[in-house]
Phi, psi and omega in degrees: 000156174288165184292115184259008182295337182274353184279146172297156183277340184226167174212169174270146181203146171260127201233132167266106174275318181225116173311136180100342181255157180296160174294152176243128173284123179228164164264115192239162172295142173299131179294145185246114179302145168279172178310327182253026178232169174240151171257132191241127173276119186281133172273314188200152174216126176297159177248114192249151179297335178302322175306316176299317183298320178295316185290326179274008179064023174278342161249113189273160172063050171293159164301133177225142346298156190229133166272104182283179170116134184212021174234069191264128170245129180198186179230135178310125175266305175224162173232148177289167188298335182261010184265129177241347192270347180228152173225155180308133178103342178299141178274128184221153173248132188238124185256187179299307177286111186260344179187136170232160192279326177086356186229351180285176184296325179286318172302316183295337180252028177061035177234052184305335182298340182252010182318133180283351184234023187295158168240150183231133181296132175076009175227297173259352172233150172295151187244213190266003172285052189199172181277339176216154176214163172248155181207160174275131192296327185283354178248017170253144178246145173291142180238140173301144178313325182288355176250013178272053185198176185303329181303336182280338193299318182296339176299331190277001169215300180301321180288313183299308184292324172302320181291317176296325174291320180297326181294339185266355188276351181103168190274329189256039184264126178249322184248105183251133174260134176242118182256115183099105185251083178240220187295313182294318182293320182290343171276312189295328182294335175291327178286307181304312180299317178301336181254022172076030176259152174269134183243138175248119182251133182247127176242181169297143178304133174086358183274073185296323183302314181290332175295314178301315180304313183298309178295325176298327176274000173116003173298138179282347180203146175212137185201179176286162185291345180269352182278160175262140176288165184288345177214163180288151182264149176277338178197162177215149176234124180256118176263328177292136182281045185244105182305327185293347179286345181292310172297324175301326180283330176294326176293328184278346192272149180272180180305134173082002189280153179252127170261116181255125182264111190260016184254152178280342174219147182209142181290167182308141178275121180288163174295141176222161180288148184299328184303339178290327183263343178299175181070028174057040161284154179218157180235133178219148182259162174239130174242126167052210176206162168257162176298327172303309174313314184294311181296319180300306185294312183299326174292318180294317184307315182290330177287327187299310345273146181285139175238138183257140172267116188233152172242117183270142178226141170292158189306316189288359179253030179300318183297323177292326184286321179295321183296317180294323177293321177300318187272006178075021185266004177261118172261103192108242185219143168269139189222123174277131173248142188269000000 
């Protein structure tokens, strides 16, 4: 291990003690990496809707007390004795999936995102709402230097889940609908436009600011979620956690279209007539990500290059950032800076 004597004994962190209650700013002991882990000095951490789902107990059984956050950009501070893939000073991104076992039936069939023994950053492992965090080296991604700052944080979840959702829409899609125009959508639209697709953006009804934002980023049309697009969609991705958008997206979709639900939590989907699903339309959910997704997307993002629209908050204002996200006041992504 690198010399850790120069590191402080404590650090600042925003901690969830009781679900449903605000995070508490605390001074906590510096985490110590095991022989097979790395210690990372956090540069920034994105604020994700999943963090709200954890705080609201919509995702049950988090580690408690918990340091949330899973869109981490940082530099390796020290490495465990068994780590050979990273060295102090290396720039890394740390995503939601923090560990998979490699031997369950899902891992063995190349579906590690469904691993039965997975650990998740900022949920079952402490995350990035802190000055330092520990991570397993095989679950850290190398980042292009252009993303070694707060602009890179949204790529680590909003970007990755957006990309995995996008990879499921099919090969012959020209007209893509995106429902919920937040952090994931504002990244994904750049990928879709780069690949020649027309994007139709759906926001909360009356959210004209988000509609203007979507058009500024290149959407061919933007409107409220209750509105109908000017033409049928070849595919749709739903990022908003609203189950009632599933039958709405099916109604907007053309024959053979796929509707992809990109969130980790969604309200109940209401009953709908079979005719909305008929003509070989389909609905599919997205769960987590694979490391293959991560390497593919981060390479593509640097080539395009993807640019993120971010609103910065100091670490101790994490509760304010979460409140702004909950109210729909963030256009793009909220990011905590250390």
